[in-house]
C-alpha positions, -999 to 999 in steps of 0.1 A, spaced: -252 149 683 -225 140 707 -204 128 680 -208 163 663 -201 185 695 -168 158 700 -155 169 665 -164 203 672 -143 204 703 -114 184 684 -116 213 659 -116 242 685 -86 224 703 -66 217 679 -72 253 667 -62 263 700 -33 242 702 -22 255 667 -27 292 680 -5 283 711 23 270 688 21 298 665 23 326 692 55 304 709 70 305 674 67 340 669 79 345 706 109 327 696 116 345 667 111 380 683 136 364 709 162 357 682 153 390 661 159 410 699 193 391 706 208 397 667 196 434 670 213 438 707 243 420 691 244 440 661 239 471 680 268 462 700 293 458 671 281 486 658 289 509 690 320 493 693 330 505 655 321 541 661 342 536 692 369 525 672 365 553 645 363 583 669 396 569 683 410 568 651 398 602 636 416 618 670 451 597 667 479 618 654 499 594 626 535 595 631 550 590 595 580 602 600 597 591 567 588 583 536 589 581 496 573 608 479 581 599 446 600 576 421 599 585 384 621 578 351 629 604 329 615 584 301 592 553 298 616 536 277 655 528 292 683 525 265 709 498 270 741 513 273 730 551 278 728 567 314 691 564 323 679 590 356 658 580 383 643 607 410 633 595 445 622 621 466 624 611 504 605 632 533 620 633 567 585 649 586 603 640 619 619 663 647 656 649 643 675 637 612 680 603 603 700 580 582 680 558 555 690 529 536 673 535 498 673 503 477 668 504 440 656 463 424 656 454 392 636 427 379 620 413 344 584 417 350 580 387 328 603 365 351 606 382 385 626 355 402 663 355 416 687 350 399 674 343 361 649 374 362 668 397 386 688 425 367 704 437 401 702 458 434 717 488 449 718 503 480 728 536 498 729 553 529 714 587 530 712 610 557 679 630 559 675 663 578 645 669 594 612 684 580 630 684 546 622 667 511 653 651 496 659 645 462 681 615 448 689 607 415 698 570 408 715 569 374 716 534 357 734 523 322 719 490 319 753 472 317 778 480 339 779 516 352 753 526 384 757 557 407 733 575 430 735 618 431 729 633 460 732 674 462 748 673 428 773 645 443 777 613 426 783 583 447 786 550 441 762 521 455 775 510 492 763 476 483 747 459 452 745 432 430 743 427 392 731 397 378 732 381 342 698 393 334 698 421 310 676 407 281 655 436 263 617 436 279 598 453 304 614 454 338 597 466 373 619 489 394 612 491 428 626 521 449 624 506 486 631 527 521 649 505 546 643 511 582 676 509 608 665 469 612 665 465 573 625 460 570 610 475 544 594 510 557 579 524 521 581 512 486 571 525 451 572 509 421 578 519 380 577 497 351 601 505 325 607 487 288 644 482 283 654 487 246 686 484 225 
């Protein structure tokens, strides 16, 4: 009987010890989940504050490109092809910006092998006004900008040897006074004979 009671006591003792380990394990899990929940709640609150701050912050986008389009999905080599660019000055003062038209062969967009050319023009923008600019390019020798029905040669430019027929990507890039891109629009056009 003594041996039975010792076995019973060991079973009971082991059972209590096991229950104690389970309680400690569950308390540890509860602590970890609580700590994680508080951390997540802090991140959520920080995100909500940032969202509210963003919602009430006024964006000051003063100048941008609104449109870059071609008169046709296909360009013809040797024929004047016209591209329209709309520049918007949303600011309260006049600006002088640089518009860059950059042309690359889509299948080989590397300089100089796949670079057809680039053409730059300084443009005066009145405040709170949309400014249409036309770029006319014949893909062989003639390129010019048309602003208010007056034609202007590019202020700066380069034409490479790439004149292969195929698909080209044309980018209209608005450059800031520091020469860095402010806005960019791109179109794809196929050059045909």
